[in-house]
N, C-alpha and C positions, 0 to 999 in steps of 0.2 A: 503889372496888374494893379488895379485900383483896390486898395484895402480901406475899409471904413470901420471905425469903432463907433458903434451905436450907443454913444454916451457922451456926456459933457463933463463927467466926473474927472476932476484934476488928478485924483488918485489913480484911476484906471489909465488915464493918458500917460502919466509918469511911468506906470508899470510897463505899458506897451512900448514906450520909448526904449526900454532896456533891450528889446529884441533888435534894435537898430534897423528897422524897416520903415519905409515911407507909408504914412497913413494919414487920414483925416478923421475928424470927429464930427458926427452929426447927431443931434439930440432926437431920440425917438419920442413919440407921444404915445404912452402906454399907461393904461389904468393898472395900478399895482395892487389893487384890492384882492385879497385872497378869496378864492372860491369857497363855498361852504364845504367843510370837511377836507379841504386841501392840506396835505401834510407839507411841512416846511421845505423838504428837498424837492418835492414836485412843484411847489410855488416858485422856487428859485429857477428851476429848469424852464417852466412855462414862461416866466418873465424874460429870461435870457433869450429864448427862442422868439418870443413875440417882439422884442426889441430889434433883433437881427432881421426878422422877416419884414417888419414895418419899413425898414430902410432898404432892404433888398428889393422890395416891390418898386421903389423909385429908381434904384440903381441896379438893374438886373445883371449887369456884367461885372459888378464888384464882388469881392469877398467881404462879407459883413460879419463883424464880430459883435456878439451880444453877451452881456454878463449881468448877473444879479446875485445878491447875497441876502440870505435870511438868517437872522440870529435867534436862538431860543435859549431859554433857561427853564429847566424843569418842564420842558414840553411847551412852554408858552412863548409865542413870537415876541421878540423885543425889537422895537423900531428905533429910529433915530430920536434922541431925546428932545431936541429943539430948544431946550431952555436949561438954565442952571439947575432949577429945582428938579426937573425930570431927570437930568443926568445924575444929580446927587442921589435921587431915589433908586435909579438903576444900579449905581455902584454900591449902594448900601445893600441892595438885594443880591448882588453878585458876590459880595464879600464872602470868602471861604467856600464858594461854590464853583461849579463848572458851567461854562456857557458853550453851546454848540453852534457852529457856523456852517451853513450850507452855501457854497459859492459855486454857481453854475456858469459855464462858459459855452457859447455856441458859435458856430460859423454857418453862414448861409450864402450860397451862390446860386442864383437862379439859372444863370447861363450854363453852369456845370451840373445842374440838378443835384446839388450837394447840400445836405443839411446834417450837421453833426452836433452833438452836445455831450457834455460831461458835467457831473456835479462832484465837487470835492468837499469832504467833511473835515472840519478842524475843531478841536476842543481846546478851549482856553480854561486853565485852572487858576482862579484868582487867589491871591493871598488873602488872609484875614485883614481887612482894612479898618482903621479907625476913622472917626469924623475928620480929624486934622489931616490925615493922609488924603482922604477923598477931596476935601476942600482945597488943599494945596495943589493936588493934581489938576482939578478943574480950573482953578485960577491960572495955572501956568499954561494949560493946553487948550481949554475951552472946546472940547470935541462934540459940540452940540449937533453936528450934522453927521455923526458916525454912529451906526448901530452898536449898541453895547456901551456907549459913552466913553470910548477910548480910541486912541490912535496908535496902532501897533508900530507904525513907522516913526513914532516919536517917543515921548516920555511914557506912554501907555505901557510899554514893556515892563516898567517898574511895578505895575499892579499885579503881575503874574508870578505864580510858582512854577508854571510850566505850560507848554503848548504841545498838543498831540495832533499830528497830521502829516501828510506826505509832501505837501507843497507850501512852503512858507509864504509865497505870494498870494495864495488863496485867501488868507486872512486879511490881506490888504485890499482884496476885491477883484483880482483877476488871476486865476491859476495859470501861470506862464508855462509850467512844465507840460500840462495837457494841451494848452493852446498851441505850443510849438508842434506837438504831434498832429493836432487838427489842421493846422496850416500846411503841414507836410502832405496830408491827405488831399488838400486842395492844390497840390503842385507848387507850393511855396515853401520850400525848405529854407530854414533860417541860416543854416551853415552849408557852405558849398561842399559837394561830395568830392 
Protein backbone atom coordinates (compact mmCIF):
# COMPACT_ATOMS: atom_id res chain seq x y z
CA UNK A 1 0.00 0.00 0.00
CA UNK A 2 1.16 3.50 -0.83
CA UNK A 3 1.99 5.56 2.27
CA UNK A 4 2.56 9.28 1.92
CA UNK A 5 3.79 11.68 4.56
CA UNK A 6 2.16 15.04 3.80
CA UNK A 7 5.27 16.95 4.79
CA UNK A 8 8.76 17.86 3.69
CA UNK A 9 9.98 18.27 7.28
CA UNK A 10 13.25 16.43 7.68
CA UNK A 11 12.38 15.92 11.36
CA UNK A 12 9.09 14.16 10.60
CA UNK A 13 10.70 12.14 7.81
CA UNK A 14 13.41 10.93 10.19
CA UNK A 15 10.79 10.00 12.79
CA UNK A 16 8.65 8.05 10.33
CA UNK A 17 11.74 6.17 9.14
CA UNK A 18 11.93 4.64 12.65
CA UNK A 19 8.85 2.54 11.82
CA UNK A 20 10.77 0.86 8.98
CA UNK A 21 7.98 1.21 6.43
CA UNK A 22 8.18 2.37 2.83
CA UNK A 23 6.76 5.87 2.33
CA UNK A 24 7.29 8.99 0.32
CA UNK A 25 7.01 12.67 1.21
CA UNK A 26 4.87 15.19 -0.63
CA UNK A 27 4.55 18.80 0.45
CA UNK A 28 0.98 19.96 1.05
CA UNK A 29 0.00 23.53 0.30
CA UNK A 30 -1.91 24.64 3.38
CA UNK A 31 -2.60 28.05 4.89
CA UNK A 32 -1.51 27.67 8.52
CA UNK A 33 -3.14 30.87 9.78
CA UNK A 34 -5.19 30.25 12.95
CA UNK A 35 -8.92 30.87 12.67
CA UNK A 36 -10.42 33.54 14.94
CA UNK A 37 -10.83 32.08 18.43
CA UNK A 38 -9.26 28.75 17.46
CA UNK A 39 -7.63 27.04 20.44
CA UNK A 40 -4.12 25.61 19.93
CA UNK A 41 -5.12 21.92 20.09
CA UNK A 42 -7.91 22.46 17.54
CA UNK A 43 -5.49 24.37 15.28
CA UNK A 44 -3.01 21.47 15.36
CA UNK A 45 -5.76 18.94 14.51
CA UNK A 46 -7.21 21.09 11.72
CA UNK A 47 -3.82 21.58 10.10
CA UNK A 48 -2.87 17.89 10.38
CA UNK A 49 -6.16 16.86 8.76
CA UNK A 50 -6.01 19.58 6.10
CA UNK A 51 -2.50 18.52 5.09
CA UNK A 52 -3.49 14.84 4.82
CA UNK A 53 -6.74 15.60 2.99
CA UNK A 54 -5.01 17.85 0.45
CA UNK A 55 -2.67 15.04 -0.60
CA UNK A 56 -5.35 12.31 -0.33
CA UNK A 57 -7.47 14.08 -2.95
CA UNK A 58 -4.60 13.66 -5.41
CA UNK A 59 -3.71 10.11 -4.30
CA UNK A 60 -7.04 8.56 -3.23
CA UNK A 61 -5.66 5.01 -2.93
CA UNK A 62 -2.86 6.03 -0.58
CA UNK A 63 -2.80 6.23 3.19
CA UNK A 64 -1.74 9.81 3.86
CA UNK A 65 -0.22 10.93 7.13
CA UNK A 66 -0.57 14.55 8.22
CA UNK A 67 0.90 16.19 11.28
CA UNK A 68 1.23 19.61 12.80
CA UNK A 69 2.47 21.07 16.05
CA UNK A 70 1.45 24.19 17.94
CA UNK A 71 3.45 25.51 20.88
CA UNK A 72 2.12 27.85 23.56
CA UNK A 73 3.45 29.60 26.60
CA UNK A 74 1.02 31.13 29.05
CA UNK A 75 -1.75 30.48 26.51
CA UNK A 76 -0.03 32.42 23.70
CA UNK A 77 0.97 30.62 20.50
CA UNK A 78 4.72 30.55 19.94
CA UNK A 79 5.86 30.14 16.35
CA UNK A 80 9.19 29.41 14.74
CA UNK A 81 11.57 32.24 15.60
CA UNK A 82 13.19 32.62 12.17
CA UNK A 83 16.11 34.66 13.50
CA UNK A 84 18.68 34.84 16.29
CA UNK A 85 16.99 37.82 17.96
CA UNK A 86 13.55 36.18 17.95
CA UNK A 87 14.99 32.91 19.27
CA UNK A 88 16.82 34.78 22.02
CA UNK A 89 13.59 36.56 22.99
CA UNK A 90 11.64 33.26 23.02
CA UNK A 91 14.18 31.56 25.26
CA UNK A 92 14.35 34.54 27.62
CA UNK A 93 10.58 34.41 27.93
CA UNK A 94 10.63 30.60 28.42
CA UNK A 95 13.30 30.67 31.14
CA UNK A 96 11.90 29.15 34.35
CA UNK A 97 8.49 28.59 32.74
CA UNK A 98 6.59 25.76 31.09
CA UNK A 99 5.73 25.53 27.41
CA UNK A 100 2.84 23.42 26.13
CA UNK A 101 3.02 21.58 22.80
CA UNK A 102 0.03 20.16 20.94
CA UNK A 103 1.13 17.70 18.28
CA UNK A 104 -1.61 16.33 16.05
CA UNK A 105 -1.32 13.34 13.74
CA UNK A 106 -3.91 12.21 11.20
CA UNK A 107 -4.33 9.55 8.57
CA UNK A 108 -6.63 9.83 5.58
CA UNK A 109 -7.43 7.16 3.01
CA UNK A 110 -10.16 8.05 0.56
CA UNK A 111 -10.38 4.53 -0.88
CA UNK A 112 -10.95 3.11 2.60
CA UNK A 113 -13.20 6.00 3.62
CA UNK A 114 -10.95 6.33 6.62
CA UNK A 115 -10.09 9.50 8.48
CA UNK A 116 -8.57 9.42 11.95
CA UNK A 117 -6.70 11.90 14.11
CA UNK A 118 -5.18 12.30 17.53
CA UNK A 119 -3.60 15.22 19.38
CA UNK A 120 -0.86 14.64 21.92
CA UNK A 121 -0.09 17.16 24.65
CA UNK A 122 3.46 17.59 25.98
CA UNK A 123 4.72 20.08 28.54
CA UNK A 124 8.33 21.23 28.60
CA UNK A 125 9.63 22.70 31.87
CA UNK A 126 12.55 25.06 31.22
CA UNK A 127 15.44 25.61 33.58
CA UNK A 128 16.12 29.18 34.65
CA UNK A 129 18.50 30.30 31.92
CA UNK A 130 20.96 33.16 31.95
CA UNK A 131 22.02 35.19 28.91
CA UNK A 132 25.28 33.27 28.45
CA UNK A 133 23.47 29.92 28.44
CA UNK A 134 20.91 31.17 25.93
CA UNK A 135 23.58 32.61 23.62
CA UNK A 136 25.79 29.53 23.92
CA UNK A 137 22.88 27.26 23.04
CA UNK A 138 21.75 29.38 20.09
CA UNK A 139 25.28 29.66 18.71
CA UNK A 140 25.75 25.89 18.86
CA UNK A 141 22.39 24.71 17.49
CA UNK A 142 20.72 27.64 15.68
CA UNK A 143 17.13 26.29 15.99
CA UNK A 144 15.53 29.13 14.07
CA UNK A 145 13.07 26.88 12.22
CA UNK A 146 11.81 25.16 15.39
CA UNK A 147 8.82 26.29 17.43
CA UNK A 148 10.01 27.27 20.90
CA UNK A 149 13.57 27.91 19.70
CA UNK A 150 15.02 24.53 20.63
CA UNK A 151 15.68 21.11 19.14
CA UNK A 152 14.72 18.31 21.52
CA UNK A 153 16.65 15.83 19.36
CA UNK A 154 19.85 17.80 19.96
CA UNK A 155 21.41 20.01 22.59
CA UNK A 156 18.01 21.54 23.39
CA UNK A 157 17.53 18.85 26.04
CA UNK A 158 20.03 20.79 28.20
CA UNK A 159 17.53 23.65 28.49
CA UNK A 160 14.96 21.60 30.42
CA UNK A 161 14.22 20.58 33.99
CA UNK A 162 11.71 18.03 32.76
CA UNK A 163 9.18 16.96 30.17
CA UNK A 164 5.64 15.72 30.83
CA UNK A 165 3.82 13.69 28.21
CA UNK A 166 2.97 10.20 27.01
CA UNK A 167 4.95 10.07 23.77
CA UNK A 168 8.50 11.44 23.53
CA UNK A 169 8.31 11.54 19.72
CA UNK A 170 5.38 13.99 19.89
CA UNK A 171 7.72 16.76 20.99
CA UNK A 172 9.90 16.03 17.95
CA UNK A 173 6.86 16.54 15.69
CA UNK A 174 5.22 13.17 14.98
CA UNK A 175 3.64 11.05 17.76
CA UNK A 176 4.72 7.58 16.69
CA UNK A 177 2.92 5.68 19.44
CA UNK A 178 -0.48 6.88 18.26
CA UNK A 179 0.51 6.81 14.60
CA UNK A 180 1.33 3.11 14.93
CA UNK A 181 -2.20 2.55 16.25
CA UNK A 182 -3.79 4.64 13.49
CA UNK A 183 -1.88 2.76 10.78
CA UNK A 184 -3.12 -0.49 12.32
CA UNK A 185 -6.70 0.78 11.90
CA UNK A 186 -5.87 1.26 8.19
CA UNK A 187 -4.77 -2.37 7.97
CA UNK A 188 -1.09 -1.58 8.12
CA UNK A 189 0.26 -3.21 11.25
CA UNK A 190 3.85 -2.21 11.91
CA UNK A 191 4.79 -5.53 13.51
CA UNK A 192 3.71 -8.88 12.11
CA UNK A 193 1.12 -10.76 14.16
